[in-house]
C-alpha positions, -999 to 999 in steps of 0.1 A, spaced: -59 -67 194 -56 -50 164 -27 -71 141 -10 -44 122 -1 -51 85 23 -45 57 19 -44 22 49 -57 13 74 -59 -19 105 -77 -7 125 -59 -35 117 -23 -28 144 -7 -2 119 13 16 93 -18 21 124 -38 39 130 -6 58 98 -3 70 95 -36 80 125 -36 103 112 -5 114 86 -21 126 106 -54 142 130 -32 156 99 -16 177 91 -51 187 61 -56 160 57 -85 141 33 -74 115 14 -90 93 30 -94 57 11 -93 28 30 -93 -4 4 -79 -29 24 -82 -61 12 -118 -52 -22 -116 -35 -34 -88 -52 -64 -65 -34 -99 -67 -44 -114 -35 -55 -132 -35 -25 -100 -41 -5 -87 -11 -22 -114 14 -17 -113 -1 21 -79 10 19 -80 41 4 -106 51 36 -79 38 63 -51 60 44 -78 94 39 -72 91 5 -85 82 -28 -72 58 -46 -55 78 -74 -39 94 -49 -14 61 -37 -4 53 -72 29 47 -83 24 71 -116 57 63 -131 43 27 -133 17 37 -164 46 43 -185 59 13 -175 29 -12 -182 23 8 -214 -13 19 -200 -26 51 -191 -45 63 -157 -84 58 -161 -101 89 -156 -118 80 -125 -120 66 -91 -139 34 -102 -116 29 -130 -84 35 -114 -97 7 -85 -100 -12 -115 -69 -9 -129 -47 -13 -95 -69 -45 -85 -54 -57 -124 -19 -40 -116 -9 -45 -77 25 -28 -89 6 6 -94 -3 11 -52 23 31 -36 44 9 -13 50 -1 16 16 7 35 10 -2 71 -24 -9 83 -33 -8 122 -68 -11 126 -90 19 107 -60 36 101 -30 34 72 2 50 62 21 46 32 60 40 41 78 69 25 95 77 43 98 48 66 89 71 99 61 82 86 42 52 96 51 54 134 22 82 132 -4 52 136 10 30 156 
């Protein structure tokens, strides 16, 4: 059986709502607090494949200014930046096997369950 995972930031209301939604569906996902356990470049590439997106398409673009950095010009550069600054990843992300979905709105993750 495939274990559902949520890339979670407990300080984010959408992340908390998505986790609650999963639990209300009777699911107990693996909770990965990705700010404390940043994804490697390889994991970011795998996540992009599961989302069906380029790494640049699941970023919190407003975070660049807050961090005082500019977005890299290449997807490889973006992956490196995201691995160094996990706050750049849009949240939450729910992973179910070979599929993943950003939980904005939280109900959107139901598509992959």
